[in-house]
ZALOMI-599341 format. One record per residue (C-alpha): y, x, z; residue in three letters. Coordinates in pm, whole numbers, plus 50000, padded with zeros to 5 digits. Layout:
N
YXZAla/...
This chain:
1074
519234844445440Met/517784835745779Ala/514394818745785His/513164802946108Leu/509414797446149Tyr/508484777046454Arg/505054771646601Ser/503394766546936Asn/500684791746846Arg/501304828846810Leu/498254831246583Glu/499944807546338Thr/503144827846343Leu/501074859046284Phe/499464843445974Ser/502924835145840Leu/504044870845909Leu/501044884245716Cys/502014862945417Lys/505494877845428Ile/504124913045460Leu/501804907045167Ala/504854907644940Glu/505534945144906Pro/509004959844947Leu/510664974744643Ser/510355009544793Asp/506775015644915Pro/507965044245140Leu/510375022145330Thr/508935010645664Pro/508564973845739Glu/510954963946019Ile/509464940246279Ile/511644935346587Val/509534927446895Val/510424918747256Pro/508274945947415Asn/505774973447328Pro/502874950847425Gly/503704927047141Met/503964956546902Ala/500494968147006Arg/499054933246959Trp/500594930446613Leu/499324964746512Thr/495774955746614His/495854921946442Arg/497394935146119Ile/494764962446104Ala/491994936946160Gln/493284913345891Val/494434937845624Thr/492254967745704Gly/495214990345780Ile/498434989745979Ala/500735017145848Ala/504425023045777Asn/505444996946032Leu/508455000446263Ala/508634979746582Phe/512104984546730Pro/513164966047044Leu/516254943747010Pro/518814968247158Ala/517694997646943Ser/517514974746639Phe/521154963946685Ile/522185000246719Trp/520395008246394Gln/522254979446227Ile/525544994546343Phe/524545028146197Glu/523615011945865Asp/526744990545835Thr/529505010146010Leu/528675045245897Gly/528765074246139Glu/529065061446496Leu/531035077546778Pro/529355093047078Asp/528835064947328Leu/526885085247584Ser/529725081547835Ala/528775044647866Phe/525025047847890Thr/523355033148196Arg/522515067948330Asp/525955083548290Val/528165054148384Leu/527455054348763Pro/528475090948796Trp/531755084148614Arg/532365054148838Ile/531575074349151Leu/534355098749061Thr/536845070749000Arg/536095053449329Leu/537805083549484Lys/540605089649229Thr/541665052949225Leu/541435048049601Ala/545215048049643Ala/545675017949411Asp/546314985249604Pro/543674967849387Ala/540994989849546Met/541704978549904Thr/538424959449939Glu/536454988549797Ile/538125012950036Asn/537324990850332Gln/533654989550229Tyr/533505027450194Leu/534815034550542Glu/532415054450762Asp/530405065250459Asp/529365098650606Ala/526565107250364Asp/528085090650057Gly/525265065450022Met/527545035150019Arg/529685049749745Ala/526675059649537Phe/524945025949572Gln/528185007849491Leu/528775029649184Ala/525205023549069Asp/525584985849112Thr/528914985548927Ile/527375006948652Gly/524554982148608Asp/527064953548604Leu/529294970048342Phe/526204977348135Asp/525474939948133Gln/529124931648058Tyr/528904953347746Leu/526194930447612Val/526974896347762Phe/530764898147820Arg/532214921247553Pro/535194898147512Asp/536124901547880Met/536014939547863Leu/538164940247552Leu/540694916947718Asp/540864940648015Trp/541654969547786Glu/544594950647633Lys/546194944747974Gln/548474970748126Thr/547754954748463Arg/545524925148544Pro/547104891548479Gln/548574877148797Ser/547444843348912Ser/549884816449016Ser/547324803249262Gly/546054818749583Pro/544644853949576Asp/540994843249559Ser/538004866149584Ala/537344861249212Ser/540884872249131Thr/540574903049348Arg/537244912149184His/538794908148840His/541684930248943Arg/539774960749067Trp/537074958448800Gln/539684956648524Ala/541494986648676Leu/538255006248693Leu/537254997048337Trp/540605007048189Arg/540355040648362Asp/536825045448225Leu/537985038047869Thr/541235057647880Arg/539695088247718Asn/536635070647576His/537865039947386Pro/534585035647194Arg/531695016747349His/529254989347254Arg/531774961447303Ala/534274978747073Ser/531504984246816Leu/530694947246825Leu/534374939646771Gln/534524964346483Leu/531364950046328Phe/532614914146340Phe/536014924246205Arg/534504942945910Lys/532094914345851Ser/535014890145834Ala/536794914045596Gln/533604918745389Cys/533824956445433Thr/530454962645597Leu/528334989645435Gln/525374967545350Thr/523654990445101Asp/521625007245373Asn/520374975245535Leu/516604970045532Pro/515384948745248Glu/513564926245490Arg/513674921845866Ile/511304901946083Ser/511844891246442Leu/508524882346602Phe/507874864946934Gly/511394869047071Ile/512404840647301Asn/515664854347438Ser/518554874347291Leu/522114880747399Ala/524504857947210Pro/526304888347067Ala/523034901546923Tyr/522274867946765Leu/525734867846609Ala/525074902446459Val/521754890446314Ile/523514860146167Asp/526064882745993Arg/523464905645838Ile/521374875645728Ser/524084870745463Arg/523084903945308His/519324906345365Thr/516354884345443Asp/515814877345812Ile/512534861145913His/512504847746268Ile/509074838646404Phe/509844817446707His/507174806646953Leu/508324771747047Ser/506394750647300Pro/507554716947168Cys/507884701946818Arg/510194673846931Gln/513924676546987Ala/514054690147339Trp/517504705847362Asp/518824676547570Asp/516084673847833Ile/516744680748198Leu/514394679948496Pro/514754650748733Glu/516024673449011Arg/518974684848798Leu/519704649448680Leu/519804638349043Thr/522234666449129Ile/524434657548831Lys/524514620548922Arg/525634629449275Lys/528304652749137Ser/529604626148900Trp/529814600849182Arg/531714625049407Asn/534154633049126Glu/534434596249028Glu/533294603948676Arg/531184582548446Ala/527424585448483Asp/526174598048144Val/522624605448256Ser/521384580348000Ala/522204605747731Tyr/519634629347885Phe/515914626347922Thr/513434645248137Ser/510734644147873Gly/507714663747987Asn/508354673948352Pro/506804708348307Leu/508874716247998Leu/512034701848153Ala/511614722148472Ser/510384755148330Met/511754756147976Gly/515474762248038Met/515494797447892Met/513604786947580Gly/515754755747544Arg/518984775847549Glu/517634801447301Phe/516484773547069Phe/519984758247083Ser/521524792047004Gln/519284796446701Leu/520204762246561Leu/523914770846581Gln/523484794346284Tyr/521724768446062Asn/518734789045956Pro/516244776145703Glu/513664759545927Glu/509934757645876Ser/507694740846135Asn/504024750246173His/502884733546493Tyr/499204728746574Arg/497764703046807Met/495234718447052Pro/491764706846952Gln/489734712947267Ala/488894683347488Asp/489934700047813Thr/492594696148078Leu/494304728047959Leu/494454716147597Ala/495714681747700Ser/498554696847906Leu/499514719047613Gln/499464687947393Ala/501704669047637Asp/504244697247619Ile/503954699347241Leu/504814662547195Asp/507194660047492Leu/504884635047658Glu/505284624748019Asp/501994610148131Arg/503004605048492Thr/503904569148407Gly/500864563248186Met/498044585148317Pro/495664599948064Gly/491894601948087Pro/490344615848403Ala/489374652348412Val/485704657648329Ala/483594669248627Pro/482634701348445Asp/486144708648318Asp/487204742548458Gln/489854750648198Ser/492454750748476Ile/491444762048823Ser/493104773549142Phe/491874798149405His/493194798049759Asn/492594831349936Cys/493574848250262His/494814881450123Ser/495474901449809Arg/492184919849860Met/490294887149863Arg/492124876449546Glu/490824907549369Ile/487294902549503Gln/487304866149393Val/488694876549054Leu/485844901149001His/483174875749098Asp/484564847648885Arg/484974870548581Leu/481284878948614Leu/480634841348606Asp/482694837848289Leu/480874866348116Phe/477544850948212Gly/478524816448087Ala/480014828347755Asp/478184857347587Pro/480944858747323Ala/483624865847584Leu/484764902047584Lys/486824921547839Pro/489724924047591Glu/489904885847589Asp/491084885447951Ile/494594891448082Leu/495364894248454Val/499054892748551Met/500914894848881Ala/504594894248981Pro/504184930149104Asp/500974946248980Ile/501584977649189Ser/500594957549498Arg/497214950149343Tyr/496554983149163Ala/494825001549451Pro/492864970249540Leu/491694966249180Ala/490655002749177Ala/488664997149496Gly/486854965849374Val/486554970248995Phe/486245008049018Gly/483445006549275Ala/481294981749080Ala/478314997148906Glu/475654987548655Gly/475664951048556Glu/478574943948787Leu/480924968648618Phe/483764953348417Ile/485934976548201Pro/489524974048321Trp/492894990748284Ser/496334987148441Ile/499464986848229Ala/503074989148355Asp/502125015648607Arg/502225053448615Ser/498975072448629Ser/497625082248972Asp/498405118848900Glu/502025111348808Glu/502315089449116Asp/501075117749339Met/503715141049195Val/506405114749247Arg/505355108049609Arg/505225145249686Ala/508705151049540Phe/510315121649723Leu/508485131250043Gly/510025165950032Leu/513475151149967Leu/513005129450278Ser/512775159950504Leu/516385157550611Arg/516045122250749Ser/512395125350845Ser/511065131751197Arg/508595155551031Cys/505825139351232Ser/502255151651221Ala/501325122850991Thr/504235128050751Glu/503685165350707Ile/499915161350676Met/500475134750410Asp/502355160950210Leu/499605186750257Leu/496855162050170Glu/498615155849839Asn/496665179549614Arg/499685188749405Val/501125205449718Ile/497975214849906Gly/496525235249620Glu/499765254949597Gln/499255266849955Phe/495505273149917Met/494535242750123Ile/491535225949964Arg/490285190650011Glu/487345202950219Glu/489815219950459Asp/491645187750545Ile/489315173450816Pro/489305206151013Ala/493035210250960Leu/493795175251090Arg/491615181151394Arg/493195214551474Arg/496735201251425Val/496065173351676Ala/494495197651924Glu/497395222051895Ser/499775195652028Gly/501875189851714Val/503635156351728Arg/506955157551545Trp/509795180651443Gly/509585212851244Leu/511195234151516Asp/513525234051812Arg/516555232351582Arg/515545198051455Gln/514985185351809Arg/518345199551917Arg/520105182251627Glu/518705149151750Arg/520195154552094Gly/516955163952271Leu/516155193152497Glu/516265227952347Asp/512505232052330Ser/509945236252058Asn/507185218052251Ile/505205194952019His/506925208051706Thr/505165223251407Trp/506545257151507Glu/504955252551852Phe/501585242351708Gly/501615269851447Leu/502285296551709Gln/499365283751918Arg/497025283351616Leu/497995318151501Leu/497635332751850Leu/494315315051899Gly/493085329251568His/493825364251696Ile/492845362152062Thr/490315334152080Gly/490205311852389Pro/492365323452684Met/492955308253026Asp/496445322953043Thr/499335323452804Gly/500845352352615Leu/504645353652616Gln/504705316852709Gly/502335306452428Ile/498945291052509Ile/496515299052225Pro/494735270652049Ser/491525287851947Ala/489505278251642Thr/485815285151584Pro/485305319751436Ala/486195319951068Gly/486865282451049Ser/490615286250994Ser/490485315950765Arg/490935295050451Thr/493825273050559Trp/495775288450847Leu/497755312750629Gly/498585285150382Gly/499715262350665Leu/501985289450805Ala/503525295850463Gln/503985258550406Phe/505785252950737Ile/508075282850675Arg/508975269150331Gln/509635234750480Leu/511975249950738Gln/513885267650463Ser/514025236050251Leu/515155214450543Gln/518045238150611Glu/519155235850246Lys/518825197950243Leu/521055195650550Ser/524035206950341Arg/525835189450059Glu/525795205949714His/527415201649377Glu/525305184349111Ala/524595216848925Ala/523515233749247Asp/521245204449325Trp/519545208448987Ser/518785244949061Glu/517615236749413Leu/515295209049293Leu/513765230649021Leu/513245258049277Glu/511605232649507Met/509185222749231Val/508315259449169Asp/507715266449538Val/505785235449641Phe/503955222749333Phe/500815238349191Thr/500505247848826Ile/496785254748854Glu/495595218648811Leu/495905204948459Asp/495755168548571Glu/499185171648732Tyr/500845190048443Ala/502215158348282Asp/503615145748610Gly/505325178848685Ile/506675180548330Arg/508075145248369Leu/509635155348700Leu/511305185848547Arg/512625164548261Glu/514075139948511Thr/515855168548690Ile/517195181648358Phe/518375146348273Asp/520195144548607Phe/521985176948528Ala/522865165048177Ala/524105130948292His/526325144648568Thr/527685170848331Glu/528385144648061Arg/530165123648325Ala/532235154148426His/531175146048778Phe/532345170149043Ser/531955166549412Gly/529385173049683Pro/526305151249707Leu/524105146450013Ser/520315147650018Ala/520255110050086Ala/522115103349759Val/519855126849564Ile/516735110449700Arg/518045075649625Ser/518865085649268His/515485101349197Phe/513625073649375Ser/515085048749127Arg/514615070948825Arg/511025080448906Leu/510125044548994Ala/510625035048629Thr/507145031148488Ser/506115055148216Thr/503705028948094Gly/500485040548253Gly/497625029348036Gln/498845010247730Pro/498804972647706Phe/495664959447530Leu/493034986747548Thr/489844967447482Gly/489354961747856Lys/490404935648108Val/494144941948120Thr/496104941048447Phe/499864940048400Cys/503154927848539Asn/504484893548461Met/507344903048231Val/509314879848002Pro/508134874547644Met/504624888047698Arg/503284856547531Ser/500244872247366Val/497334847347347Pro/494164853947546Phe/491044833547600Lys/491414837747974Val/494644842948164Ile/494534848348541Trp/497714848848748Leu/497474867349079Leu/499844865549375Gly/501474832349292Met/502894829049642Asn/505854808149739Asp/507904838049854Ala/506994860349559Asp/507444838349251Tyr/509774829849089Pro/511264863049186Arg/514734861049335Ser/517434885449235Gln/520654879249419Arg/523604892049217Pro/526344911749394Pro/529224891249522Asp/531564906449263Phe/529364897748962Asp/531814879248738Leu/528984867248510Met/527324849348800Ala/530624833148895Lys/531014817748548Lys/527654817348370Pro/527344810947999Arg/524544799947772Ile/522414830147691Gly/522964847848024Asp/519804860948184Arg/518654845048507Asn/515644859848684Arg/514344827148824Arg/514734808848492Asp/513054838048315Asp/510124835948557Asp/509804798648515Arg/509654802248138Tyr/507234831048172Leu/504884808648368Phe/505184782248097Leu/504424808547828Glu/501344819548022Ala/500134783348041Leu/500604779147665Leu/499074813047577Ser/495744806047751Ala/493164794147502Arg/490124785947718Asp/490884792148083Arg/494084793048289Phe/493384804448645Ile/495784808648935Ile/495244824649274Ser/497534829249570Trp/497454838149939Thr/497204802850070Gly/495874809350419Arg/497234829450708Asp/494784856950803Gln/495294851951176Arg/495904814851223Glu/494244801550906Asn/497284779250858Ser/498274767550511Asp/500684788450307Leu/502284771350006Pro/501884784049651Pro/504764792049419Ser/506994762849335Val/505934764848968Val/502284762249074Val/503164732749297Ala/504914715849003Glu/501894721448779Leu/499544707449045Arg/501844677749101Asp/501924669748729Tyr/498124672148708Ile/497774648749006Asp/500174622748865Arg/499074624348503Ser/495294627248557Arg/494634609248887Pro/491204607249044Met/489764584449307Glu/489194598549649Gly/491224630649626Gln/494054646049422Pro/492844661349099Thr/494374695049182Ser/492334696349503Glu/489124691949304Arg/490234721049085Leu/490984742949389Thr/488494765649564Thr/489294776449918Ala/487624809949977His/486504823450315Pro/488484849950496Leu/485854877250468Gln/483704887550169Pro/480654889050396Phe/480964852550499Ser/477724833350453Arg/479704808450242Arg/479784835649975Cys/475984836649968Phe/474924800550032Asn/474364791949667Gly/477734775049606Asn/478804788249261Pro/482504783549338Lys/482494808749624Thr/479464829449527Ala/479774867349549Ser/477864893249348Tyr/478704921949583Ala/475374930749744Lys/477124952949996Ile/478514921850168Trp/475324901450156Ala/474204891450507Pro/470694900950610Thr/468434870250606Pro/467254859550949Ala/463654866850860Ala/464454901650737Glu/466404921350990Glu/468094954050905Lys/465834982950824Asn/464564997751147Ile/465805033251192Phe/462435046151312Ile/459495022251292Ser/456905045651447Asp/457295073451704Pro/457675108651569Leu/454865133951630Pro/454785150851968Asp/456895182051996Thr/454215201352182Gly/456765210552445Leu/455145227652746Glu/458185234252966Glu/461305214153036Ile/464475232253151Pro/466275213253425Leu/469515214053225Ser/467785196552932Ser/466295169853156Leu/469685162153307Ile/471435161852970Arg/468755138452834Phe/469155112453107Trp/472925111653066Lys/472395096352719His/468735094652608Pro/469465079452266Val/472125104852172Arg/469865133252292Tyr/467065120552063Phe/469375119251759Leu/470925153151819Glu/467905173251937Gln/465085157351742Arg/466675141851433Val/469435167651396Gly/472395143651378Leu/475765154251515Arg/477705124251639Leu/481135139351686Thr/483815112551690Ile/487155123951555Thr/490435105551582Glu/491435093251236Glu/495125088251310Leu/497245117751410Leu/499495111751712Pro/503175112451612Asp/504805110251954Ser/504665133752250Glu/502565120352539Pro/504385097752784Phe/501205089452974Thr/498275111353066Leu/495085106652867Asp/492245099153116Pro/489915125652973Leu/492705151452970Arg/493595141853327Gly/490025147153441Tyr/489935181453276Gln/493135191653456Ile/491795179153791Lys/488575198353735His/490585229653661Ser/492615223753978Met/489435220154182Leu/488015252254038Thr/491225270954126Arg/491225256554479Leu/487685268954529Leu/488685303454402Ala/491765304354627Gly/494145303654332Gln/497265282954272Asp/496005248854154Pro/499365240053992Leu/498805267353735Ser/496425242653568Ala/499375218853526Cys/501605246453394His/498995255353132Leu/498555218753037Ala/502315214053004Glu/502705245752800Ala/499945234352564Ser/501505199952521Gly/498785180652703Gln/500925168452992Leu/503985145852972Pro/507165165453031Arg/509695159453303Gly/509265138353614Glu/506425118153462Ile/504335149553423Gly/505265162453768Arg/504215129353923Arg/500855131253746His/500415166653877Cys/501055156154235Arg/498565127454206Glu/495885149354048Met/496375176854305Leu/496055151554584Ser/492785138254443Gln/491315172854379Ala/492305184954727Ala/490845153554885Ser/487495158754713Val/487365195254814Leu/488395187555171Glu/485605161855208Arg/483105186255057Ala/484175214855283Gln/483885192055584Ala/480165188855511Leu/479195224755438Gly/480365260455417Ala/481195275855081Phe/479985292954873Pro/476755273354846Ala/473255286954802Ala/471015284654494Thr/467245279854480His/465245287754166Glu/461995269454100Phe/459185264353849Ser/456945233953897Leu/453865220053726Ser/454085182653671Leu/450845169353525Ala/450635186553184Ala/454145201153173Ile/456265225653366Arg/459785220053493Leu/461975250253570Ser/465515257453667Gly/467745262953968Ala/469065239954238Leu/472665247854320Asp/475115234554578Gly/472715239354864Leu/473955238255222His/472275234155555Gly/473035197055556Cys/471555192755209Gly/472665195654851Arg/476345187354790Ile/477885179954449Ser/481405168554384Phe/483535158554091Arg/487245148654070Pro/486465114653925Gly/484885081354008Lys/481095081554022Trp/479175067753727Thr/475585059253640Ala/475255093853483Lys/476345110053809Asp/473775089253992Leu/470935099653758Leu/471895136353781Gln/472065133454161Leu/468645116354167Trp/466915143353959Ile/468335170854180His/467395150954489His/463775146654378Leu/463515184054317Leu/465135191054652Leu/462605168754828Cys/459735183654630Leu/460585220954667Thr/461995218855022Arg/464095251055024Pro/464105268055364Arg/466775256255613Ser/468005229555374Ile/467895192955473Glu/466305170055203Pro/469545150555165Val/471745148854855Ser/475425140654867Ile/477815134154579His/481545132454646Ile/483845114754402Gly/487435103354419Thr/486375067854500Asp/483275071754719Ala/480655094454871Thr/477035088054769Leu/474225098954998Thr/470515099154907Leu/468075099455199Ser/464785118955190Pro/462035107054954Val/458555108855101Gln/456645112554772Asp/459045125454501Pro/456325138754268Gly/455395105954087Pro/459065097154032Glu/459765131453886Leu/456655129853669Glu/457785095853541Arg/461175109753441Leu/459545139853270Ala/457075117353087His/459885094852962Leu/461775126252855Phe/458845135652626Leu/458625099952500Gln/462385100052435Gly/461945130352208Leu/459665109551983Asn/461595076751973Glu/464865062652110Pro/464405048652461Leu/465985015052538His/467805029852834Phe/471595030052852Tyr/472785043153193Pro/475735020153261Glu/474074988953115Val/470774996053286Ser/472535001253621Leu/474304967753579Ala/470904950753547Leu/469214970353826Ala/471994965454083Ser/472214927654042Ala/470984903554308Ala/468454887554070Asn/467234892953710Pro/469224864353542Pro/472454876553699Thr/471564912053604Gly/470964903153238Met/474314885453224Asn/476014916453363Lys/474104938553120Ala/475124917352822Arg/478764918952928Arg/478504956752948Lys/476724959052614Trp/478674935052395His/482294940252297Ser/484874915352407Asp/488484923452486Phe/487324958952555Phe/484724977252345Pro/481174974852474Gly/478355000152474Glu/477084985452146Glu/479885003451962Glu/478495037552054Asp/477535053351717Pro/474275066451865Ala/473165031351955Tyr/474375017251622Thr/472185041851433Ile/469085046151646Ala/468645009751752Leu/469264995151407Arg/467034965251344Gly/465894962451707Arg/466904941352005Asp/468504966752244Pro/468194943952548Leu/464504936252508Asp/461624938152752Glu/461474976152728Arg/465104977652836Phe/464344956453142Arg/461364978353231Glu/463275011153199Leu/466154997753407Ala/463744998253700Glu/464285036053711Ile/467355027953922Phe/465425007554181His/464175036854397Pro/467595053354361Ile/469415022754491Leu/466895019154774Glu/467615054254907Thr/471355054454833Met/474125049455084Glu/477715045054964Thr/480765053255175Asn/484225045055045Asp/486485075455007Ala/489265059055207Thr/487005051055502Ala/
């Protein structure tokens, strides 16, 4: 006997279930059978039963498909082996038959599609799609499959040879070939079951004494028919969550009624729309799946029992649930206005997924503060694809501490450790199609499951990344890979090239010349000892693996190769990855078993293997279980209608929900749908309706409703729009739509002042983003000067280095900070332009060689051999330009004085301190310095310090004139009559700069000092300091740290800029082209 219990509350259905369970079975050792739609429902039932009865034991929670299989075993006796038609085996059998049946005329379309299928990917993807389709046919079209088996050939059509007819023809041919030696499958078992049921020959003695179906809102018609047959022999209790207590099987949404009216007019048929009603617009639009299932249930005339409950709360959420319960449409007779403090339904409009998560965290803290009885397990957060939000949730919820921490867990997702194993495995399988760029290979090494295997620790990664970039690695494992891609036969910029340079540099150290054509890339002594050997071994193993992946292999050979790959590349030392590696090995064993069971023979490419394992490993292993006593994040999956006090839906964007799933063109179910067929969009619509009805206190929706760049509006999901429209029309307000009052538009950034202006709707609890109040600037880095160093003598080199960057010198020499800036992103392409810094270094090397009488082009050859210079004509053109500039500078310098130049050592007493060093570049005409680059403020300061010393010491036969030659101009400083005070000032400021950061920034200060008047100078200085299209000086890390909490362009800055005034007064500039 079938008993149908209907209610709009899952709690009520649970109470009815408990009453049924309270009546013990005749055999106390027999488990209670409760069929559930998903494991999440089973977990919820287990918890609730244990809470109510004190124990939850001897309960079985099969899913519908496994339950039907168990019924077949109980009623049909021993079942045949159906493994040949499982979802995992079927595609491999089909792949074989796509080749063996190719000569049949029915396969013409298939053969045309498979033309030019070099790597077999088209055939594999087609076989996988057909396998999925046949798997659905077995459940939803068993009659069609059985009809195909009866036909010797497909029935011919008297009409034109339509696409549908052609699809029937080749699919029927393929199915008959699949069943030739395997006549037993699920469709034939269904046929056998129904035949024996009609003949009353089912073995019913082994059927469970009692069966309950709980919370199931969709079943294949064939499964429902099986349940109806066994209900004649045992008690079936169906607990159906129904949103409406009225007759709602004949309602249609207005949009469908409009379409039908138009169709009837075009076909000149009678308009029978009066026989339909739209009822509640939300139920009519979103309830199609539930409506069809309800109609299917009523076909079998179960004993009905209704247990509906009217929502009691006086809130917008409860009133909407009541409208749906009684099939009310209040758009024509609006209900009471929404109370000002009613937040039972709310909407959040954000700019990004990250902001959605941040807003979620802040608003949950509000909820916990407002309701002390609310617990984390009372909150469910769902998204169309939770994997998009998982890392963001980890970053926001995982980083919160103390009172801001909210316990959370993510279901429907593999653990991080399993995910790392999966990514490493698929990354290795991608070698054949990969460029093997610096980033791709480093991503593999930075994955601990691989890195640990090759003795590369996490602490080694920063140095390794830096050395890889410096060695010139860009892409390609070796010259063979570059040759295969039609490029020159060279290993420049490959991993082999970089590895050779690193290994040679480890042995020889820095060298100005190459060894057998290899330029060493030296590492600091001992710094590469821990990782260089592991890197070399890793690259060698990758080269071996890439060569194997370049060939096709039989399935059995692939299994051995993949297991060998796991042994070679994956560590067994870290316990946290053991489960992921075990799962990977099991997946490989399953692949071997499935291909063997399919009797599949034939070569497979690496692309096919990767595609297969990508799909298999993407299947979630569950991650953390559903309902763990924490805030639960999970996917929006059908029939997860467990009640929660608070339900929050993330990512309800127009393009993301309802999710679209376009069926293949040859899907015969989609061509002629039937009641009970699954439709992804209808499933998603009903899922949204279930979520609305399952929320008890709060139903909250967020979506990305603003473009991050243009701030333009982005629409929400159509189901959200329909909900908002119904709220607006059924609960209107004066002045603005009701849904707008329920919507909070959040600012783009979490540090916006709108998040901290006291507005509770946008308030943030994240102190890290709180702006500093105007009255309380950032903490000053150093509020008082440090004690004097007691320095008695200043080396000239230190004085010059200080004035090139006083603030950086203070941080490095006095505070002990090292401000080395490293490039975060590895370059993945060989250079096609010359980096300015690298170009200057090459020009400097050229100039040095010209002075020494050596070949200046050898500097270019070394740069090209080390991968620093673009190859080909581009590089040669750069070399010619650099040589011309270096030669021009040297020629202008030699025109002024003979080389080599003289040097004058000195030691001076300046007030209370001594200054010592050596003046170089001395000639009869004065001191000459030159550099193969444009002059800068730093050059000018260095020239000025040397010039003051030259004028003060007056070396014999040397004119007190200083000349600096650059590529753009020649600077000349005339004699200074009294250089002592200026030099003492610079030395005094040097000592002061050791105790506190000076507000002197060479380029910015020069901009102020060289202006015609102070206002113009400050404008120029601000443009130099602040970032605009190009980064300004303010982005220098030294300034960011040392000047924190201070105005960098204050009065002290203006005073120190005057250092340039005497320099500019004595300076004469001559253009290099003059």
